[in-house]
VEXBA-752626 format. One line per 2 residues: number of its first residue (from 1); their letters; for each residue x, y, z of C-alpha. Coordinates in nm, 2 decimals. Layout:
VEXBA-752626
NUM> a> X Y Z  ... .
This chain:
VEXBA-752626
1> mq> -1.65 -1.84 -2.13  -1.64 -1.52 -1.92 .
3> eq> -1.29 -1.40 -1.83  -1.20 -1.42 -1.47 .
5> iy> -1.20 -1.08 -1.29  -0.92 -1.02 -1.05 .
7> yl> -1.01 -0.80 -0.75  -0.69 -0.67 -0.59 .
9> ra> -0.63 -0.45 -0.28  -0.37 -0.18 -0.34 .
11> ss> -0.18 -0.27 -0.03  -0.14 -0.64 -0.13 .
13> ls> -0.07 -0.55 -0.49  0.21 -0.31 -0.38 .
15> hd> 0.38 -0.59 -0.18  0.50 -0.73 -0.51 .
17> ef> 0.78 -0.48 -0.47  0.87 -0.65 -0.14 .
19> cn> 0.81 -1.01 -0.24  0.62 -1.16 -0.54 .
21> kr> 0.51 -1.46 -0.33  0.39 -1.24 -0.04 .
23> sk> 0.18 -1.03 -0.27  0.01 -1.34 -0.43 .
25> ie> -0.06 -1.50 -0.09  -0.22 -1.19 0.04 .
27> vf> -0.44 -1.16 -0.27  -0.55 -1.52 -0.31 .
29> lp> -0.53 -1.65 0.05  -0.65 -1.37 0.27 .
31> fs> -0.60 -1.41 0.64  -0.79 -1.26 0.92 .
33> ks> -0.65 -0.97 1.11  -0.73 -0.87 1.47 .
35> gk> -0.95 -0.57 1.51  -0.78 -0.24 1.60 .
37> gs> -0.95 -0.24 1.93  -0.77 -0.55 2.04 .
39> ar> -0.42 -0.45 1.91  -0.15 -0.40 2.16 .
41> gp> 0.21 -0.26 2.17  0.36 -0.15 1.84 .
43> ia> 0.05 -0.24 1.64  -0.17 -0.03 1.86 .
45> mg> 0.08 0.26 1.83  0.07 0.23 1.45 .
47> nr> -0.31 0.23 1.45  -0.32 0.54 1.67 .
49> lh> -0.07 0.72 1.44  -0.27 0.64 1.13 .
51> gq> -0.58 0.77 1.31  -0.40 1.09 1.41 .
53> ys> -0.25 1.18 1.07  -0.49 1.03 0.82 .
55> yi> -0.77 1.22 0.64  -1.03 1.01 0.82 .
57> gv> -1.00 1.23 1.13  -1.07 1.55 0.93 .
59> df> -1.41 1.73 0.94  -1.52 1.70 0.58 .
61> ds> -1.72 2.02 0.60  -1.39 2.21 0.65 .
63> nl> -1.26 2.14 0.30  -1.46 2.13 -0.02 .
65> vl> -1.26 1.85 -0.19  -1.28 1.62 0.11 .
67> kk> -1.66 1.68 0.12  -1.69 1.58 -0.24 .
69> le> -1.48 1.27 -0.19  -1.69 1.16 0.10 .
71> ry> -1.95 1.00 -0.12  -1.68 0.76 -0.26 .
73> li> -1.56 0.68 0.09  -1.91 0.55 0.18 .
75> rg> -1.82 0.25 -0.03  -1.50 0.20 0.18 .
77> sf> -1.26 0.25 -0.10  -1.19 0.38 -0.45 .
79> qk> -1.17 0.14 -0.74  -1.05 0.14 -1.10 .
81> qi> -1.05 -0.13 -1.37  -0.81 -0.21 -1.65 .
83> dn> -0.87 -0.52 -1.86  -1.00 -0.78 -1.62 .
85> iv> -0.83 -0.63 -1.32  -1.01 -0.43 -1.05 .
87> vr> -0.79 -0.25 -0.80  -0.93 -0.11 -0.48 .
89> gv> -0.79 0.10 -0.20  -0.80 0.41 0.02 .
91> fd> -0.52 0.66 0.06  -0.40 0.77 0.41 .
93> nl> -0.41 1.15 0.37  -0.51 1.42 0.12 .
95> rv> -0.41 1.78 0.15  -0.51 2.08 -0.07 .
97> it> -0.24 2.33 -0.18  -0.27 2.64 -0.39 .
99> yq> -0.01 2.71 -0.67  -0.04 3.01 -0.90 .
101> gk> -0.40 3.06 -0.79  -0.51 2.70 -0.86 .
103> ky> -0.59 2.44 -0.61  -0.43 2.09 -0.63 .
105> sv> -0.46 1.77 -0.43  -0.16 1.61 -0.27 .
107> ls> -0.17 1.25 -0.15  0.05 1.11 0.12 .
109> el> 0.10 0.76 0.25  0.18 0.70 0.62 .
111> kt> 0.42 0.42 0.74  0.52 0.36 1.10 .
113> ii> 0.84 0.17 1.20  0.98 0.03 1.52 .
115> kk> 1.34 0.03 1.42  1.54 0.32 1.28 .
117> kl> 1.49 0.25 0.92  1.29 0.05 0.66 .
119> ws> 1.46 -0.20 0.43  1.49 -0.10 0.07 .
121> re> 1.21 -0.33 -0.05  0.98 -0.20 0.22 .
123> ik> 1.04 0.15 0.09  0.98 0.04 -0.27 .
125> aa> 0.65 -0.12 -0.17  0.54 0.18 0.02 .
127> ir> 0.62 0.41 -0.27  0.44 0.18 -0.51 .
129> ql> 0.13 0.17 -0.28  0.11 0.55 -0.29 .
131> qi> 0.15 0.55 -0.67  -0.14 0.31 -0.70 .
133> ym> -0.35 0.54 -0.48  -0.25 0.83 -0.70 .
135> wl> -0.36 0.64 -1.01  -0.69 0.54 -0.84 .
137> vr> -0.80 0.89 -0.76  -0.65 1.10 -1.04 .
139> dy> -0.96 1.10 -1.25  -1.19 1.17 -0.96 .
141> lk> -0.98 1.47 -0.86  -0.96 1.60 -1.21 .
143> dm> -1.34 1.59 -1.25  -1.37 1.79 -0.92 .
145> ny> -1.13 2.05 -1.05  -0.88 1.97 -0.78 .
147> pl> -0.62 1.79 -1.00  -0.36 1.57 -0.85 .
149> we> -0.03 1.74 -0.78  0.27 1.61 -0.97 .
151> rg> 0.40 1.43 -0.66  0.28 1.28 -0.34 .
153> yl> 0.47 1.21 -0.02  0.56 0.90 0.18 .
155> ei> 0.58 0.99 0.55  0.76 0.76 0.79 .
157> ys> 0.69 0.79 1.16  0.85 0.63 1.47 .
159> qh> 0.62 0.40 1.66  0.81 0.48 1.97 .
161> tg> 0.78 0.86 1.97  0.52 0.93 1.70 .
163> yl> 0.76 1.18 1.54  0.81 1.21 1.17 .
165> ik> 1.14 1.05 1.07  1.16 1.10 0.70 .
167> ti> 0.95 1.23 0.41  1.01 1.09 0.06 .
169> pv> 0.86 1.26 -0.25  0.69 1.02 -0.48 .
171> ey> 0.63 1.09 -0.85  0.32 0.98 -1.04 .
173> de> 0.40 0.67 -1.25  0.27 0.70 -1.60 .
175> ni> 0.34 0.33 -1.66  0.15 0.21 -1.35 .
177> ed> -0.11 0.01 -1.55  0.16 -0.19 -1.73 .
179> wi> 0.32 -0.26 -1.39  -0.02 -0.39 -1.26 .
181> rd> -0.06 -0.62 -1.56  0.29 -0.76 -1.51 .
183> vv> 0.21 -0.84 -1.14  -0.11 -1.02 -1.24 .
185> sr> 0.10 -1.21 -1.51  0.32 -1.33 -1.22 .
187> yk> 0.02 -1.44 -1.02  -0.08 -1.65 -1.32 .
189> gl> 0.26 -1.80 -1.35  0.32 -1.64 -1.69 .
191> sk> 0.62 -1.43 -1.58  0.93 -1.51 -1.37 .
193> vs> 0.90 -1.48 -0.99  1.20 -1.36 -0.80 .
195> pp> 1.17 -1.38 -0.42  1.40 -1.16 -0.21 .
197> pf> 1.69 -1.30 0.00  1.57 -1.53 0.27 .
199> yy> 1.65 -1.28 0.55  1.36 -1.07 0.42 .
201> ck> 1.12 -1.35 0.52  1.13 -1.25 0.88 .
203> rc> 0.97 -0.91 0.78  0.67 -1.10 0.64 .
205> pv> 0.36 -1.14 0.87  0.36 -1.48 1.03 .
207> qv> 0.02 -1.55 0.86  0.20 -1.51 0.52 .
209> rn> 0.50 -1.73 0.63  0.27 -2.00 0.74 .
211> kc> 0.12 -2.02 0.39  0.44 -1.97 0.19 .
213> aw> 0.60 -2.28 0.03  0.91 -2.08 -0.05 .
215> ys> 0.96 -1.99 0.31  0.91 -2.35 0.43 .
217> sm> 1.17 -2.48 0.18  1.43 -2.22 0.24 .
219> rd> 1.38 -2.25 0.62  1.46 -2.62 0.59 .
221> vy> 1.77 -2.55 0.38  1.90 -2.29 0.62 .
223> gk> 1.82 -2.51 0.91  2.02 -2.79 0.77 .
225> er> 2.32 -2.56 0.70  2.32 -2.44 1.07 .
227> nq> 2.31 -2.80 1.19  2.60 -2.92 0.98 .
């Protein structure tokens, strides 16, 4: 019998750092999202900021490495396989720097926020997402002679002003493949799942909460406590 292949999006996979259950729901019970054209308010601002600061808006002819990467972007994403796990995703931004006469590629991940700060698990998930992207493209960049720089950067922008609030350096994780295997093990129910405190649930998209048995049960518990 052929072994099942797991196809995982980098963004959903990284949400394991936020909540194990959210990550699994997003992977196995995908929900539809409104198109960017119909987005309003903070969502629309977030979309505009991604368009403004991401590599997609760059003229590929202006930079050799971006031109070379263009053929992979035609497929919509990069992908890499370990065991029976295929991970796919596209980074937000790529910059080329020169150090001691050699060119290197630096990846960055863009996050936008409404409030003044992200919660710790949101930061961890964003860092993990960038580490996954670094893992996905490292071999491509090495083959192109634009090796990945030793760190990438998580950039956090305000949705109200569009200004950069904070930049967090992110190191490459040499153990990323073992982490991915551990996440899939939790998907299968072979490893312990540890949801975050209930107050994190309000940070989950409503589409996830509607499909989450943990959220439903804890909501009932907290609702009974408030009514006592």
